[in-house]
N, CA, C and O atoms as a DFTB+ gen file, in Angstrom:
320 C
 N C O
     1  1     112.838    -151.961      50.047
     2  2     113.992    -152.686      49.564
     3  2     115.245    -152.025      50.136
     4  3     115.371    -150.800      50.132
     5  1     116.155    -152.841      50.622
     6  2     117.389    -152.315      51.188
     7  2     118.345    -151.817      50.121
     8  3     118.117    -152.007      48.926
     9  1     119.408    -151.183      50.563
    10  2     120.377    -150.589      49.628
    11  2     121.043    -151.643      48.750
    12  3     121.187    -151.437      47.545
    13  1     121.452    -152.770      49.335
    14  2     122.107    -153.831      48.563
    15  2     121.147    -154.421      47.527
    16  3     121.535    -154.673      46.387
    17  1     119.900    -154.637      47.930
    18  2     118.906    -155.182      46.999
    19  2     118.638    -154.210      45.860
    20  3     118.472    -154.624      44.713
    21  1     118.596    -152.912      46.173
    22  2     118.393    -151.895      45.146
    23  2     119.553    -151.888      44.156
    24  3     119.337    -151.813      42.947
    25  1     120.781    -151.967      44.663
    26  2     121.968    -152.006      43.801
    27  2     121.941    -153.249      42.905
    28  3     122.273    -153.176      41.722
    29  1     121.548    -154.376      43.476
    30  2     121.475    -155.617      42.706
    31  2     120.429    -155.491      41.600
    32  3     120.686    -155.892      40.465
    33  1     119.260    -154.943      41.911
    34  2     118.207    -154.741      40.915
    35  2     118.686    -153.789      39.813
    36  3     118.386    -154.001      38.638
    37  1     119.416    -152.760      40.182
    38  2     119.963    -151.826      39.190
    39  2     120.956    -152.536      38.274
    40  3     120.957    -152.314      37.063
    41  1     121.803    -153.392      38.854
    42  2     122.764    -154.157      38.061
    43  2     122.047    -155.065      37.058
    44  3     122.429    -155.126      35.890
    45  1     121.019    -155.761      37.513
    46  2     120.242    -156.648      36.635
    47  2     119.650    -155.857      35.474
    48  3     119.701    -156.297      34.326
    49  1     119.091    -154.690      35.776
    50  2     118.509    -153.843      34.730
    51  2     119.569    -153.303      33.769
    52  3     119.368    -153.306      32.555
    53  1     120.694    -152.842      34.311
    54  2     121.766    -152.294      33.469
    55  2     122.349    -153.361      32.533
    56  3     122.665    -153.069      31.380
    57  1     122.488    -154.576      33.022
    58  2     123.047    -155.669      32.227
    59  2     122.002    -156.321      31.316
    60  3     122.317    -157.196      30.509
    61  1     120.749    -155.871      31.467
    62  2     119.623    -156.407      30.685
    63  2     119.504    -157.923      30.852
    64  3     119.332    -158.661      29.882
    65  1     119.599    -158.363      32.103
    66  2     119.468    -159.781      32.407
    67  2     118.001    -160.165      32.521
    68  3     117.168    -159.366      32.950
    69  1     117.697    -161.397      32.131
    70  2     116.326    -161.883      32.108
    71  2     116.203    -163.092      33.027
    72  3     117.038    -163.995      32.988
    73  1     115.172    -163.107      33.843
    74  2     114.830    -164.260      34.674
    75  2     113.789    -165.061      33.896
    76  3     112.644    -164.632      33.752
    77  1     114.194    -166.226      33.398
    78  2     113.285    -167.054      32.600
    79  2     112.139    -167.579      33.457
    80  3     112.303    -167.743      34.666
    81  1     110.990    -167.843      32.857
    82  2     109.900    -168.460      33.617
    83  2     110.341    -169.821      34.155
    84  3     111.096    -170.539      33.500
    85  1     109.877    -170.160      35.325
    86  2     110.205    -171.444      35.946
    87  2     109.175    -172.481      35.514
    88  3     107.981    -172.318      35.765
    89  1     109.640    -173.549      34.864
    90  2     108.767    -174.611      34.370
    91  2     108.555    -175.650      35.477
    92  3     109.489    -175.983      36.207
    93  1     107.348    -176.150      35.595
    94  2     106.954    -177.218      36.534
    95  2     106.777    -176.779      37.981
    96  3     106.500    -177.620      38.837
    97  1     106.923    -175.516      38.279
    98  2     106.680    -175.042      39.646
    99  2     106.712    -173.516      39.662
   100  3     107.278    -172.891      38.765
   101  1     106.110    -172.932      40.672
   102  2     106.210    -171.486      40.875
   103  2     107.244    -171.171      41.943
   104  3     107.708    -170.036      42.055
   105  1     107.610    -172.200      42.741
   106  2     108.477    -171.987      43.894
   107  2     109.601    -173.019      43.933
   108  3     109.458    -174.117      43.395
   109  1     110.720    -172.667      44.570
   110  2     111.825    -173.604      44.736
   111  2     112.019    -174.019      46.196
   112  3     112.834    -174.897      46.482
   113  1     111.291    -173.408      47.111
   114  2     111.472    -173.690      48.532
   115  2     110.133    -173.611      49.271
   116  3     109.260    -172.814      48.927
   117  1     109.999    -174.449      50.282
   118  2     108.842    -174.419      51.174
   119  2     109.341    -174.666      52.593
   120  3     110.325    -175.375      52.801
   121  1     108.661    -174.080      53.555
   122  2     109.083    -174.287      54.944
   123  2     108.585    -175.615      55.524
   124  3     108.984    -175.986      56.628
   125  1     107.721    -176.338      54.800
   126  2     107.196    -177.651      55.227
   127  2     106.635    -177.641      56.649
   128  3     106.853    -178.573      57.423
   129  1     105.932    -176.603      56.968
   130  2     105.306    -176.504      58.291
   131  2     103.796    -176.459      58.129
   132  3     103.279    -176.413      57.013
   133  1     103.103    -176.472      59.245
   134  2     101.641    -176.447      59.202
   135  2     101.136    -175.208      58.472
   136  3     100.238    -175.296      57.635
   137  1     101.713    -174.060      58.792
   138  2     101.384    -172.829      58.076
   139  2     102.426    -172.663      56.972
   140  3     103.512    -172.131      57.205
   141  1     102.083    -173.122      55.773
   142  2     103.042    -173.199      54.673
   143  2     103.457    -171.836      54.141
   144  3     102.656    -170.906      54.043
   145  1     104.731    -171.753      53.805
   146  2     105.295    -170.601      53.126
   147  2     106.044    -171.116      51.920
   148  3     106.803    -172.079      52.032
   149  1     105.849    -170.498      50.768
   150  2     106.535    -170.885      49.544
   151  2     107.313    -169.685      49.016
   152  3     106.847    -168.550      49.110
   153  1     108.499    -169.935      48.460
   154  2     109.325    -168.873      47.895
   155  2     110.063    -169.381      46.660
   156  3     110.376    -170.567      46.555
   157  1     110.334    -168.480      45.740
   158  2     111.230    -168.764      44.622
   159  2     112.568    -168.143      45.005
   160  3     112.779    -166.942      44.837
   161  1     113.467    -168.978      45.522
   162  2     114.744    -168.477      46.012
   163  2     115.831    -168.444      44.949
   164  3     116.781    -167.668      45.053
   165  1     115.698    -169.278      43.931
   166  2     116.759    -169.416      42.947
   167  2     116.254    -169.113      41.542
   168  3     115.078    -169.295      41.230
   169  1     117.167    -168.651      40.714
   170  2     116.853    -168.441      39.306
   171  2     118.153    -168.306      38.533
   172  3     119.208    -168.036      39.106
   173  1     118.061    -168.495      37.236
   174  2     119.173    -168.219      36.337
   175  2     118.874    -166.884      35.670
   176  3     117.799    -166.697      35.100
   177  1     119.812    -165.970      35.741
   178  2     119.694    -164.704      35.034
   179  2     120.542    -164.814      33.780
   180  3     121.747    -165.052      33.861
   181  1     119.920    -164.643      32.624
   182  2     120.621    -164.813      31.352
   183  2     120.560    -163.526      30.543
   184  3     119.671    -162.693      30.724
   185  1     121.520    -163.388      29.655
   186  2     121.561    -162.196      28.804
   187  2     120.623    -162.360      27.613
   188  3     120.272    -163.476      27.231
   189  1     120.233    -161.251      27.046
   190  2     119.393    -161.293      25.852
   191  2     120.160    -161.900      24.677
   192  3     119.556    -162.495      23.785
   193  1     121.493    -161.752      24.672
   194  2     122.314    -162.375      23.619
   195  2     122.215    -163.894      23.697
   196  3     122.099    -164.560      22.668
   197  1     122.259    -164.445      24.902
   198  2     122.128    -165.887      25.066
   199  2     120.737    -166.353      24.633
   200  3     120.600    -167.385      23.976
   201  1     119.718    -165.597      25.000
   202  2     118.358    -165.949      24.591
   203  2     118.201    -165.944      23.074
   204  3     117.493    -166.783      22.517
   205  1     118.857    -165.004      22.410
   206  2     118.787    -164.948      20.951
   207  2     119.508    -166.143      20.323
   208  3     119.069    -166.671      19.302
   209  1     120.610    -166.563      20.934
   210  2     121.378    -167.688      20.402
   211  2     120.717    -169.028      20.709
   212  3     120.813    -169.968      19.920
   213  1     120.056    -169.113      21.840
   214  2     119.393    -170.354      22.279
   215  2     117.922    -170.056      22.515
   216  3     117.513    -169.843      23.657
   217  1     117.125    -170.038      21.464
   218  2     115.721    -169.638      21.558
   219  2     114.890    -170.542      22.462
   220  3     113.890    -170.098      23.025
   221  1     115.288    -171.796      22.606
   222  2     114.487    -172.740      23.385
   223  2     115.071    -172.987      24.773
   224  3     114.945    -174.089      25.306
   225  1     115.695    -171.995      25.354
   226  2     116.293    -172.092      26.680
   227  2     115.199    -172.090      27.746
   228  3     114.308    -171.240      27.728
   229  1     115.270    -173.051      28.676
   230  2     114.270    -173.127      29.741
   231  2     114.940    -173.256      31.103
   232  3     116.061    -173.750      31.226
   233  1     114.232    -172.807      32.102
   234  2     114.614    -172.938      33.508
   235  2     113.578    -173.869      34.132
   236  3     112.399    -173.524      34.213
   237  1     114.013    -175.041      34.569
   238  2     113.080    -176.074      35.008
   239  2     113.319    -176.438      36.467
   240  3     114.459    -176.583      36.907
   241  1     112.233    -176.581      37.202
   242  2     112.305    -177.023      38.590
   243  2     112.408    -178.545      38.611
   244  3     111.590    -179.234      38.001
   245  1     113.406    -179.066      39.307
   246  2     113.593    -180.510      39.426
   247  2     112.848    -180.997      40.666
   248  3     113.063    -180.485      41.764
   249  1     111.990    -181.967      40.492
   250  2     111.190    -182.484      41.604
   251  2     111.968    -183.555      42.366
   252  3     111.635    -184.739      42.314
   253  1     112.991    -183.124      43.062
   254  2     113.807    -184.024      43.876
   255  2     113.627    -183.578      45.319
   256  3     114.494    -182.913      45.886
   257  1     112.523    -183.939      45.894
   258  2     112.183    -183.436      47.224
   259  2     112.740    -184.311      48.341
   260  3     111.996    -185.040      48.998
   261  1     114.029    -184.237      48.548
   262  2     114.613    -184.897      49.709
   263  2     114.704    -183.919      50.878
   264  3     115.086    -184.282      51.990
   265  1     114.350    -182.690      50.597
   266  2     114.314    -181.656      51.634
   267  2     113.195    -180.681      51.262
   268  3     112.320    -181.010      50.460
   269  1     113.227    -179.516      51.832
   270  2     112.216    -178.503      51.528
   271  2     112.643    -177.619      50.353
   272  3     112.055    -176.564      50.112
   273  1     113.651    -178.054      49.642
   274  2     114.234    -177.286      48.544
   275  2     114.206    -178.109      47.257
   276  3     114.546    -179.292      47.267
   277  1     113.803    -177.490      46.157
   278  2     113.842    -178.124      44.844
   279  2     114.845    -177.387      43.969
   280  3     114.673    -176.195      43.714
   281  1     115.885    -178.065      43.504
   282  2     116.871    -177.410      42.632
   283  2     116.283    -177.095      41.265
   284  3     115.242    -177.629      40.883
   285  1     116.961    -176.226      40.543
   286  2     116.543    -175.885      39.195
   287  2     117.683    -176.184      38.217
   288  3     118.850    -176.246      38.604
   289  1     117.326    -176.366      36.959
   290  2     118.353    -176.550      35.930
   291  2     118.036    -175.638      34.755
   292  3     116.889    -175.251      34.536
   293  1     119.053    -175.314      34.028
   294  2     118.931    -174.487      32.835
   295  2     119.331    -175.370      31.664
   296  3     120.408    -175.966      31.669
   297  1     118.461    -175.456      30.657
   298  2     118.793    -176.281      29.504
   299  2     118.110    -175.766      28.253
   300  3     117.126    -175.027      28.298
   301  1     118.680    -176.193      27.130
   302  2     118.082    -175.894      25.847
   303  2     117.338    -177.131      25.400
   304  3     117.913    -178.218      25.353
   305  1     116.083    -176.983      25.073
   306  2     115.318    -178.138      24.616
   307  2     113.856    -178.012      24.930
   308  3     113.396    -177.037      25.525
   309  1     113.149    -179.019      24.516
   310  2     111.699    -179.079      24.742
   311  2     111.402    -179.359      26.193
   312  3     112.195    -180.005      26.879
   313  1     110.272    -178.881      26.667
   314  2     109.813    -179.184      28.020
   315  2     109.157    -180.538      27.994
   316  3     108.285    -180.778      27.159
   317  1     109.563    -181.476      28.920
   318  2     108.906    -182.780      28.940
   319  2     107.712    -182.775      29.840
   320  3     107.038    -183.796      29.976
């Protein structure tokens, strides 16, 4: 891990930020090539205070595949 990535990881830990599980997908991006590559490029980092206030907070992958990227949304509510 590079220096910037290490600093970012330290910041996330110090701020006690949480990456919520991604609903409806494991990945947000694919290279759409013969030899497929999948990555989770995006996430919402939330505080534990927000999680306590909004117990049903979810991070959901939106299946809008007009490209090789699927956006995500953060919402409070039941998973459909």
